[in-house]
N, C-alpha and C positions, 0 to 999 in steps of 0.2 A: 913417331906414330901419332895420328890424330886423336886428341882427347875428346870424347863425346860425353856431354853431360847426361845425367840420369833423366832429367826432364828440362824443358825450357823454362826460363824464369817466369814468363807470363802465365804458365800453367801451375806454378807452385801451390797457390791457395786451393785450386781445384784438385790437384794431386793429393794434397793433405786430406781433404774431405773424402774423396773417393777411397783413399787408403783406409780411412776410419771405418768404412763400410765393411771391409774385410774382417775387422775386429768384431763387428756386430753379428755377422753370421757365424763366426767362430764360436761365440758364446752359445748361440742357439743349437748348433750342431753337437757340440760336446755335452750340452745339458741333456740332450736326448738319451745319452748313454747312462746318465744318472737316473733318469726317469725309467729306463729299461729295468734297472734293479729295483727301484721303488715299487713299480707296478707288480713285479714278481711277488713282493712281500705283502703289499696292501690289497691288491686285487686278485692275488692267487693265480697269476698266469704262469705257464711253463716257460722254459728257456726258449723253445721254438716259437711260442706265441709272443714272447717279449721281443723277439727279433722283428716283429711286425711294427714296432716303434720306428726302427730304421727303415722298414718298408714304406711306412707312411711318409717319412721325411724325404727319402731319396726317390721314391716313386713320384713325388710332386715335381722333381727335377725333370723327369721324363715327360710328364704331362705339360709342364709349363715352358719347356725349352723353346719350342717353336713360337707359341704365342708371345713370349717375352721378346724374342728376336724381331717378330713382325711389328710389335708395338714400338720397340726401339727404332726400327727402321723408319716408321711413319712419324713418330713424335719426338725422336731424339733421345740422347743419353740422359739428359736431366729429368725428363718426364718418366723415363724408364726407372730411374732411381726412386722417384716419388711413388710410382706404382708399387715397387718392391717394398718400400718402407711401409706403405699403407697396408698391404697384405700381411706383412710381418706383425704389425700392431693388432690388426683384427684377429689373427690367429692366436696371439697372446691373450687377448681379452676373452676369447672363447674358452679358455681354461677355467674361467669362473663358473659358467653353467655346467661345464664338463665335470668339475669337482662336485658340484651340487647333485648331479645325476649319478655319481659314483660309477661311471660307465667307461670301460676301456675303449669301446668303440667311439664314444664321443670325444675322448682325448685324442684318438687317432685322427678324427676329422679336424680338430683344432690344430694338431701338428701338421696335417696336410696343407691346410690354408696358410699357416705360418711358413711352411717350407715352400709354398708357391711364391711367397715373398722373397725367401732366400734365393730360389732359383732365378727369379727376375733380377735380383741384385747381382748375382754371379754372371748372368748372361750379359748384363749391362756393364758391370764394373771391369771385367777383364778386357774387352775391346776398348772401353773408355780409357783404362790405364795404358793400354798398348798405343793409343792414339796421342798420348800426352808427351810426345818426344820422338826422338829418332828411333826407327824400327830396329836398328842394330842393337839397341839397348832394351828391346821389349821383354826378353826373358829375364834380364836382370831387374828391370822395373817391376815386373810381375812378382818375382821372388821377394823383392823389397816389400811390396804391398802385402804379400802373403805372410810376411814375418809378423805383421799385426794381426792377421788371422790366427796365427799361432798364439799371440797374446790373448786373443779372445777364447781360444780353446783351453788356456790355463785358467782364465777367470770362470768359465762355465762350471767345471767340476768343483771349484772352491765354493761358488755360490750354491750349487746343488748339494754338496756335502754338508755345508753349514745349515742351510735352510730346509733341505728336504730329508737327506739321510741322517741328519743329526737328531731328528725327532725319534724318541723311543716309541715303539708301537704301543698304542693304547687299547687296541681291540675295537676302537671306534673308527670306522673308515672315514667318516666326515672329518674327524679331528686329524687323522693322519694325512688327509689330502688338503687340509687348510693351508699349510705352508706352500704347497704347489700352487694353489690358487693365488695367494698373495704375491708370491715371487713373480709369476707371469703377468699379473696385473701391473706390477711395477715396471717390468720390462716393456710391456705394451705402451705405458705412458711415456717412458723414456724414448722409445723408438718414434712415437708420434711427435714428440717435441723436436727430435732431430729432423723429421720430415718437414716440419714447419720452418725450421731454421734453413734447411736447404732450399726450400721454395723461394726464399728471399736472397739466395746466393747467386751472384752473377757468374755465369760460365763463359769464358772467352771463346770465340769461334775456333773450331778445330780445323786445321789444314789437313783434312782427311784425304787419303790417296784416292778414294772412290770418286771424289769430285773432279779428279783429273781424267777420269775414264769416260769416254763418250758413250759407250754401250754398256748398260747394266746387265751383267750376266746372271744366270739363274741357278737353280739347284742341279740341273743336269751338268752344267760346267763344274760346279763345286764338287760333285761326286765323281768327276773324272780326274780329280787331283789325289794322287796316291797318298802323299804324306798327311793330308787332311783326314782321309778315311782311317788311316792307321792311328792318328792322334785320338780319334773318337774311340777306337777299340782299346787303345792304351789307357785312356781316361776311365773307361768302363771298368777295366780290371784294377786300375789304381784305387778307385773309390770302393770297389768291391772288397779289396784287401783292407783298406782303411776302415770301412764300416764294420766289417767282421771283427777286426782287431779291437776297435773301441767298444763294440757292443758287449764283449765278454771279458773285458779287462778286469772289472770289479769282481766278477764271478771267479776268474782265475786267481785273483789275490786272496779271496777268503777261503778258497778250496785248498790252495797249495802253500800258503804262508800261515803257520800256526799263530792263533791269537789275533788274526787280522779282522777288524770290524768293517762294516760297510762304509762308515764315515771315513775311517783312516784309509781305506782302499780308494775312495774318491779323491783324497788328497794326494795319494801316490799317482793317481790318474792325472791330476793337475801337474805333478812333477814331470810326468812323462811328456806332457804338452810343452813343458819348459825345454825338454830335449828337442822337440820339434822346432821351437823358437830358435834354439842354438843352431840347429841344423840349417835353418833358412838363412840365418845371419852369415854363417860360415859359407854356405853354398852360394849366396849372393856375392860374397867376396871372392871366392874361388873362380867364379865365372869371368873374372878379369884375366885369368891365366889359363883356364881349362874350358874347352868347348862344352856348352851346355849338354849336348847329347852324350858326350863321354862321361861327364860327371853323373848324369842320370844313370848310365849303365853301371858305374861303380857303386852307386847307392843301391841299385837293384840287387847286386851280388851281396852287399851287406845285409839287406833285408832277408834274403834267402837264408843266409847263415844264421841270423837271429831266430828265424822261425824254426829251424831245425833244433836249436837248443831249447827254445820255449816248449816244443812238443815233448821233450824228455822229462818235464816237470822235476827239475833238479833243485827245488826249493828256491832260495834267494838268487842262485846263479841264473836260473831260467827266468825268474821274475825281473832281474836286472836287465836281461835281454829283451823282455817285453817292454820295459821302460825305454831301453835303447833303440827299439824298433821305430819309435817315433822320430828319432834322429835320422835313420836311414831312409825313411820314406818322406822326409820333410820337404824336399825340393820337387817331388814328383808332380804334384798337381799343377803348380804354376809353370814348370818347365815343359811339361807335355802341352799345356795350353799355348805357351809362347811358340814352341816348335810347330804346332799344328796350324798356327795362323800366319806363318811366314809367307810373304809374297802373295797374300790373298787379295789385298787392296779392296776393290768394290764388293768382294764376297765376305768381308770380315764379319759383318753382323750375322749373316746366315750361318757362317761357320761357327761363330760363338754359340748360337742356339744349339747346334748339334753336339758340340763338345760338352756343353752343360748337360744335355740329355744323356751323355755317357755316364753321368753321375748316378744313373739308375742302377749301376752295378752295386751301389751301396744298399739298394733295396733287396737285391737278390741274395747277396752273400750272408748277411746275418741270420736269416731263417735257415739257410743251408748249414751254416756252422752250428746253429742251435740244434738242428736235427742230429748232426754228427756228435755233438756234445752229449745230447740225451742218450744216444745209442752206445757211445764209447766213453769219451771223457772230454772235458774242456781243453785239456792239453793237446790231445790228438787232433781236435778241430783246427788248431793253429798250423797244421800242415797244409791245409787248403790254400792259404794265401800264397804259397810258393808257386802255384800255377799262375797266379796273377802277376807276380814279379817276373816270371820267365817271359810272359807276353810283353811286358813293358821293356824288358831287356832287349827283345827282338826289335821293338820300335826304336830304341835308343841306338842300336849298333847298325841297323840296316834301313829301316823304313821311315826315318825322320827327314831324309833329304828333301828339301823343298824344290818344287819345280818353278821355273820362271813364269811369272804371271804376265799374260798378254793383255 
């Protein structure tokens, strides 16, 4: 059997850098869930209102998806990365005046701009990674890169727990928001430095399939491809489940585990992200033997089982399943992305934009779960993601099949 390398040797330095971007947005995404809890305490917002943190983050993906794709199409992958890093840094720096204003609305604006940067990076990094080698290894390559995204999601709650939730409430809002301001100022400076470094990095020419196609196809042709349309739907429900699961993880811990503090709950959140890292490492390896769509279907069934136990609020047993849920949905995002872009060739950049826009599911579900949690309980709200995993399961067993690209 032919042995296909994960990436070509000439692309290794670029592949390493692009993979590091997955870590950067992992930090930012998981930090939003720490902010969710902190704003509840410091700014006095409800569970449903705090879900608007995720709405601001994931809503940016919907707004920025097509512009990012058009920018990438015109100016190339490298400039797309630079634009994403610039917006990421600007959004981070806006946390400084937001903290000064003590405004939940201002924080959401800062998060929205930051997330526009994340959306741009995701729209660029996924097709960029897919283009760095043989297409037959695209799902495995994306899962490998997404492993470092999982590393970022581990780092985010640790930073948030130590620098944000570790502070004892003083009753002075400015004092309680100072750590938020300083942490995001540091993140902004770091991201800006990385952007400068990448500006001077030489990216080798990519032998993209679209260059071999004489006629450039448009959106009409793209939306005539069934497996692509279903990948957008599956990604919507995947990130909806993920966003809701993360948004109320800390709330679940402090409600159902006696003696659990906010800070310790954030560390358990980081531990759960470790499970996602393990899941992606194991999933990447298993794809050498199991078809990606079949592995995706199995992980969906595992996620459904976990949600049932979580909803029963059985103390540490249910909490352990909440931690383990990160393992079972670990491979979903990159695998859906890779399956959705199969055989698209010249439509790859357009497709990437819409799959990234599917991330808007993460904006819809946290407020919905927050509403259910306010009306019933946080545990009951964890039944809602089962709907999402069922839709992904349908994609994995039936609607994933790629059509031949002409």
